N, C-alpha and C positions, 0 to 999 in steps of 0.2 A: 530726860524729856525736856526738864524745866531748864530755861537759859534766860540769865540775867546780864545784861548789858549797860555798864556804866557810862556815861559820857558827862561833860562839862567842867572837868578838873582843869587847873592849871595855876598859873602864877597870879597872885594879887596882891596888892599892897595892903599893909594894916588899915583897918577901918573901910576897905572895900569891900564888894560884895560878888557873889558867886552862885550860880545855880547847876546843881547837879541833878541829872536825870537817869532813871534806870528803867528799862524796857523789859518786861517781862514777857517770855514767851514760852507756851507749852504749860499754861496755868491760867486759871479764871482768877482774875484779879479781885473780884467781889468776895470771893471766898477765902482769901487769904490775907493774912496780916503781913505786913511789909515794913521793912525799917532799914537804918543806917547804922553802921558800926564804922569805927575808923581804927588806924593803928599808926603811931608813931614809931620812929626808929627807936629801939632798945626798950619799947613799952609793950605791954599786953594790949590786944585788942579791945577796945572799950565801946560800950552802947552810946549812941548818939539820939537817934530818935526813931520812934515807932508809930505806925498808924495802922489801927486794926481794920477788919473787913467792916465794922461799922462806921468807921471814919473818926473813932477817938483816937487821940493822939498823945504821946508822952516823950518827954525829953530828959536828957541828963542835964544835972543841975549846970554843968559848965557851959552850956549852950542856950539855956532857956532865955527867952526874949530876943535872942539873936537869930535864930535857926528856925525855921519851919517847914515841917513835912507836908505834902499834900499828895494827892493823886486824882487822874482823872478815870474815864471810862475806856481808856484803851490801853489799859495795862502798864501804866505808866506811873511810877511813883516819883517824887520830885524831893530836893532839899534846898530851900532857898538859905543861903548863908549871908547874914548881913552882919557889920560890924565885927569882920574877922580880925583874930588876933595870931600873932605869932606861934602861940599854943595850938592852934587849929591845925597847923601843917600834920598832914597826914596822908596815908592812903584809905579812900573811903569805899568801904564796901556796901553794897546794896544785898538785902536779905529777904527771903520768903520764909516765914515762919522759923526763923533761924536755923533752916534745914539747907537750903538752897541759897548759894551765894555767887556773886559776879565776881569779876576779876580784878577789880577795885580801879579807881581812878585817882590819881596823883592830884592832891591840894598843896599848894605852897604859899605860904603868906609870908612875905618879905619885902622889905624896903630897898 
C-alpha cells in the first residue's frame, strides 16, 4: 500500500545544486523514518541520509556538510544537494524504514 515517488533528479554541473523530493503515500509521515540511498554503476547501494520520525538526522560522511535532508507535514521528504561532485552521480532512492523503496531518480554530475 505504501508508494514512494522520487523527483528532482537531473544533470547538474560540478559545484551545482539539486533538490530531490520524495512523496510518500499510504503511510503516516510522522510515524516513519525516511531516508535516501544511492547506487552508482558497479557499486553497491549506499546510505546517504536519514531523518527519524522525531526529526533527527544522520548523514554519510561523504555528504556531510553538502547535503541536507528535511521533511514537511505532507508526507514529503527532501534532499537538498549542494556542492555536487562527480562522485555523487548515482540513482537516488527514497526509503521508508528501509522497507519500502521508490523507483529511484537519476542524478548526474558532469561538466
